[in-house]
C-alpha positions in Angstrom: -12.9 -99.9 11.1 -15.6 -99.1 9.0 -16.8 -95.9 8.4 -20.1 -94.5 6.3 -20.6 -90.6 6.5 -24.1 -89.1 5.7 -23.7 -85.5 4.7 -27.3 -83.3 4.7 -27.4 -79.8 3.8 -30.7 -77.8 4.3 -32.0 -77.1 0.5 -35.2 -76.1 1.8 -36.2 -72.6 0.7 -38.0 -69.7 1.7 -36.8 -67.2 5.1 -34.4 -65.1 6.3 -32.1 -66.9 8.6 -30.1 -69.5 9.0 -31.7 -73.0 7.7 -30.2 -76.0 10.1 -31.5 -79.2 11.3 -33.7 -81.0 14.3 -33.3 -84.6 14.1 -34.6 -87.0 16.7 -33.3 -90.8 17.1 -36.5 -93.1 16.8 -34.4 -96.5 16.6 -31.3 -97.5 18.0 -30.3 -101.2 17.9 -26.7 -101.4 17.7 -24.3 -103.3 19.4 -22.9 -102.2 22.6 -19.5 -101.1 23.7 -18.3 -100.0 26.8 -18.8 -95.5 25.7 -19.5 -96.5 22.1 -16.2 -97.3 21.8 -17.4 -100.0 18.9 -20.5 -99.8 16.9 -22.5 -96.2 16.7 -24.1 -93.7 15.4 -22.8 -89.9 16.4 -24.6 -86.3 14.8 -22.1 -83.9 13.5 -22.7 -80.5 13.1 -21.7 -78.2 10.2 -18.2 -79.8 8.9 -17.8 -83.0 11.0 -15.6 -81.6 13.2 -18.7 -80.0 15.6 -20.5 -83.0 17.7 -24.1 -82.7 18.2 -24.8 -85.7 19.9 -21.8 -88.2 22.0 -21.5 -91.9 19.5 -24.7 -93.4 20.5 -25.2 -97.4 20.4 -27.0 -100.1 22.6 -31.0 -99.9 22.4 -32.5 -97.5 24.0 -32.1 -94.0 22.0 -31.9 -90.8 23.6 -35.1 -88.8 24.1 -33.6 -85.3 23.6 -33.8 -83.0 20.3 -30.4 -82.7 18.8 -30.4 -79.4 17.2 -27.7 -77.7 14.9 -26.2 -74.4 14.3 -25.8 -74.6 10.8 -27.2 -76.0 7.3 -25.0 -78.7 7.0 -25.6 -82.5 9.5 -23.3 -85.3 9.0 -24.2 -88.6 10.0 -21.4 -91.1 11.0 -21.4 -94.3 11.5 -19.0 -96.6 12.8 -18.7 -100.6 12.6 -16.0 -102.8 13.5 -18.3 -105.3 11.4 -17.9 -108.0 14.3 -21.7 -108.5 14.6 -25.2 -107.0 13.1 -27.7 -105.6 15.1 -31.0 -103.8 13.8 -29.7 -100.4 13.4 -31.1 -97.2 13.4 -33.6 -95.0 12.2 -33.7 -90.7 12.4 -36.5 -87.8 11.7 -35.1 -85.1 10.7 -36.9 -81.8 10.3 -35.2 -78.3 8.6 -35.6 -75.1 10.6 -35.0 -71.6 9.7 -33.5 -69.8 12.9 -34.3 -66.3 12.8 -33.1 -65.6 15.7 -36.6 -64.6 16.8 -38.4 -67.9 16.1 -37.9 -71.3 15.0 -40.2 -71.7 11.5 -40.7 -75.0 10.3 -39.6 -75.3 6.4 -41.3 -78.0 5.0 -39.2 -80.6 3.7 -39.4 -83.2 0.2 -40.2 -86.3 1.8 -40.6 -87.9 -1.8 -37.2 -86.8 -2.6 -34.1 -90.1 -2.4 -31.7 -89.5 0.1 -28.4 -88.1 -0.4 -25.8 -91.3 -0.9 -23.5 -92.4 1.8 -19.2 -92.3 0.7 -17.7 -95.2 2.8 -14.4 -94.9 3.8 -11.9 -97.6 5.6 -10.4 -97.0 8.3 -7.7 -98.6 10.2 
């Protein structure tokens, strides 16, 4: 099993509250399996131990927006490397949660994406 973790940290300025992520899955084309036990993408909050989503696979992106509670988002992709599909496209915004309202914070769309790290599992 091949595992790729990408960690995003909210580093936008402004606001006195906690900066969190709101994530939408725009496109999904990952090999389907029972309970997405094979190839899948999954979103985690914080240290990677708190799932924001169930494992996602197949061709139908979920309609819900996933909202984190910390300033760190982990996007984990797992693959058995047995086939290839188009993959997935995620969109996110960073918001400031000041316990009274959520205010959008501008994200630098021209900034390069953070590097992905890969680990081989068994």
